[in-house]
C-alpha positions in Angstrom: 51.9 -51.6 -22.0 48.0 -51.0 -23.6 48.1 -49.3 -27.1 45.7 -46.3 -25.5 45.0 -44.7 -22.8 42.6 -41.8 -21.7 44.3 -38.6 -21.1 43.4 -35.2 -19.2 42.9 -32.8 -22.4 42.8 -29.0 -22.8 40.3 -28.3 -25.0 38.0 -25.5 -25.8 35.0 -24.4 -23.0 31.9 -25.1 -24.7 30.6 -21.9 -25.6 33.5 -21.0 -26.8 34.7 -23.7 -29.2 33.7 -22.0 -32.6 36.1 -19.0 -31.8 39.0 -21.9 -30.9 38.0 -24.2 -34.0 40.3 -24.2 -37.0 41.5 -26.5 -39.7 44.8 -28.6 -38.8 48.2 -26.8 -39.3 49.8 -28.4 -42.4 46.9 -28.1 -44.4 46.7 -24.3 -45.2 49.5 -21.9 -46.0 51.0 -19.7 -44.0 48.9 -16.8 -46.4 46.3 -18.8 -46.4 46.2 -19.3 -42.7 46.7 -15.8 -41.7 43.3 -14.7 -44.0 41.7 -17.8 -42.2 42.4 -16.2 -38.4 41.8 -12.7 -40.0 39.8 -10.6 -37.0 39.7 -13.9 -35.0 42.0 -13.8 -31.8 41.1 -17.3 -30.7 41.7 -19.0 -33.4 43.9 -22.2 -33.1 45.8 -20.9 -35.9 47.4 -18.7 -33.3 49.1 -21.8 -31.9 49.6 -24.0 -34.9 50.4 -21.5 -37.5 51.8 -18.7 -35.4 53.9 -17.1 -37.9 50.2 -15.5 -39.1 51.0 -12.8 -36.1 54.9 -12.1 -37.4 56.0 -10.2 -40.2 55.2 -12.2 -43.5 58.5 -12.4 -45.0 59.8 -14.3 -41.8 60.9 -17.8 -42.4 58.4 -20.4 -40.4 61.2 -22.4 -38.9 62.8 -19.1 -37.2 63.2 -19.2 -33.6 60.7 -16.1 -32.9 57.7 -18.3 -34.3 58.0 -21.1 -31.8 58.5 -18.4 -28.9 55.0 -16.4 -30.8 53.2 -20.4 -29.9 54.4 -20.3 -26.8 53.0 -16.8 -25.6 49.3 -16.9 -27.5 49.2 -21.0 -25.6 49.9 -18.9 -22.4 47.3 -16.0 -23.7 44.3 -18.3 -24.1 42.7 -17.8 -20.4 39.9 -20.2 -18.9 36.8 -18.6 -20.5 38.0 -20.0 -23.1 39.4 -23.4 -22.6 39.2 -26.5 -19.6 41.5 -29.1 -18.3 39.5 -32.5 -18.1 38.8 -33.2 -14.3 40.1 -36.3 -14.8 41.8 -38.9 -17.8 39.0 -39.2 -20.4 38.7 -40.5 -24.0 37.1 -37.9 -26.5 34.8 -39.2 -29.4 34.3 -37.3 -31.9 32.3 -36.8 -35.1 32.5 -34.8 -38.1 29.8 -33.5 -40.5 30.1 -32.2 -44.1 27.6 -29.1 -44.3 25.1 -30.7 -42.1 25.4 -34.2 -43.3 27.1 -37.1 -40.9 30.1 -38.7 -42.6 30.5 -42.6 -40.7 30.5 -43.0 -37.2 32.4 -41.6 -34.6 35.9 -41.7 -33.9 37.5 -41.0 -30.8 40.7 -39.4 -29.7 43.5 -40.9 -26.8 47.0 -41.1 -26.3 49.0 -44.4 -28.0 51.9 -45.8 -26.5 55.4 -44.8 -28.0 56.8 -47.9 -26.3 54.2 -49.5 -29.1 55.2 -47.0 -31.7 58.9 -47.8 -30.9 58.0 -52.1 -31.3 56.2 -51.9 -34.5 52.8 -52.5 -32.9 52.0 -48.8 -34.3 52.9 -49.1 -37.6 54.2 -46.5 -40.1 54.7 -46.6 -43.9 56.4 -43.1 -44.8 59.7 -41.6 -44.0 60.0 -38.6 -42.6 62.4 -35.2 -43.2 64.6 -33.7 -41.1 63.5 -30.4 -41.5 59.5 -30.8 -40.5 60.6 -33.4 -37.9 62.5 -30.5 -35.8 59.5 -28.5 -36.2 57.6 -30.5 -34.7 59.7 -31.1 -32.2 60.5 -27.3 -31.7 56.3 -26.4 -31.7 56.1 -29.7 -28.4 58.7 -27.7 -26.9 57.3 -24.2 -27.3 53.8 -25.0 -25.9 54.7 -27.8 -23.4 51.7 -30.0 -25.1 50.7 -32.2 -28.6 48.9 -29.7 -30.7 48.0 -32.1 -33.4 47.2 -35.5 -33.4 48.0 -38.2 -35.2 45.6 -40.1 -37.3 45.9 -43.6 -36.6 43.2 -46.5 -38.3 42.7 -49.9 -36.8 41.3 -53.1 -38.3 37.2 -54.1 -38.4 36.7 -54.3 -34.1 32.9 -54.7 -34.0 32.8 -54.3 -29.8 35.1 -50.6 -30.4 32.3 -49.4 -33.1 29.4 -50.8 -29.8 30.8 -49.3 -27.7 31.4 -45.7 -29.8 28.1 -45.8 -30.8 26.2 -46.6 -27.1 28.6 -43.2 -25.4 27.6 -41.1 -28.5 23.3 -41.8 -28.1 23.3 -38.5 -25.6 23.8 -34.9 -26.6 26.8 -33.7 -27.5 29.4 -31.9 -24.9 30.4 -30.0 -27.9 28.2 -29.0 -30.6 29.6 -26.8 -33.2 29.7 -25.4 -37.3 32.6 -23.9 -38.6 32.8 -21.5 -41.2 32.8 -23.8 -43.6 29.8 -25.4 -42.9 31.1 -28.2 -41.5 29.5 -29.5 -38.1 31.9 -31.1 -35.4 30.7 -32.9 -32.7 32.5 -34.1 -29.2 31.5 -36.2 -26.4 33.9 -36.8 -23.2 33.5 -40.5 -22.3 34.1 -40.2 -18.2 33.1 -43.9 -17.5 35.6 -46.1 -15.9 33.7 -49.3 -17.5 33.3 -47.4 -20.4 37.3 -46.7 -21.1 38.1 -50.0 -19.5 36.3 -51.9 -22.1 37.4 -49.8 -24.8 41.0 -50.1 -24.4 41.1 -53.9 -23.9 39.4 -54.0 -27.3 42.1 -52.0 -29.0 44.7 -53.9 -27.2 42.9 -56.7 -28.1 44.1 -55.8 -32.1 47.3 -57.1 -34.0 48.4 -53.4 -34.5 47.3 -49.8 -35.3 48.6 -48.3 -38.6 50.0 -44.7 -38.6 47.7 -43.2 -41.8 49.2 -39.4 -41.5 50.7 -37.5 -38.7 55.0 -39.6 -39.2 56.8 -36.3 -38.6 54.0 -35.6 -35.0 54.6 -39.1 -33.8 58.4 -39.5 -34.7 58.6 -35.5 -33.1 57.0 -37.2 -30.2 59.4 -39.9 -29.6 62.2 -37.6 -29.5 61.0 -35.4 -27.2 60.0 -38.0 -24.8 63.6 -39.5 -25.2 65.3 -36.3 -24.7 62.5 -35.3 -21.8 62.7 -39.0 -19.9 59.7 -38.2 -19.0 59.9 -39.2 -15.3 60.2 -42.7 -15.9 57.1 -43.0 -17.9 56.8 -44.9 -21.3 55.0 -41.5 -23.2 52.3 -41.4 -25.4 51.5 -39.3 -28.3 48.2 -37.9 -28.9 45.6 -39.9 -31.4 42.5 -40.1 -33.1 41.8 -43.2 -34.1 39.7 -44.3 -36.7 38.3 -47.8 -38.6 39.8 -48.8 -41.8 36.3 -49.6 -43.2 35.5 -45.6 -42.6 38.5 -43.9 -44.2 39.0 -42.9 -48.0 42.7 -42.3 -49.0 42.9 -40.2 -51.8 45.9 -39.2 -53.8 48.5 -37.0 -52.7 48.6 -33.5 -54.9 51.8 -31.5 -54.1 50.6 -28.1 -53.7 46.7 -28.9 -52.6 45.0 -27.9 -49.3 41.7 -29.4 -48.0 40.7 -32.8 -48.6 42.6 -32.9 -51.9 45.8 -33.1 -49.8 45.3 -36.0 -47.5 47.8 -38.6 -47.2 48.3 -42.1 -47.5 
């Protein structure tokens, strides 16, 4: 099985991306997320941190929290999200307050078979509480709402494919309320998808940089559901290792200072 595959993404409609755009669920406390989503009914935080729409004293692992995530997911109408018509790969580029940071990276689904056989390698232990949380979130929403951050070794062919595929205007171009610019290009060309998939598959291994609980939860859900005989995949964003900076982990910190190795 290839290390990665294209997939049919559920993504914001281009003219609604700014309404949906939100930080990852694990860089904000519940109180911070509640404040960040105030006056933003379509912020993705209502799905990724659904406790913000319940009593502030609720346990974030309460069953009602996951039910609220499912309710909010169903309420996102077609004006604010669009399902890709075909399997695609997505290139993303992030700039800090208008300045580009490195080269584009890309989103795909990564093989759980490769994860189990250690071709997609992990370096952290997980805790049952956090793993169970992600399992319940996936089950409730019937989707993987947060990607696993994966690093790959130097691969000039991959760099070249991504550079060529992001030469035209992005399909989505939005600046978040913190001044950070986000661009998205969809790769729909079969030949490009095939070349990129083969180039990644030629690498000896991929390495999970962050998202050990998300990948472990995806593996558990796939095992329980059986996936109709499919080997199973999890959502991932792949970064070239030379474009990454590993920061110290500071307990209690949020944002960039909370980046984990």
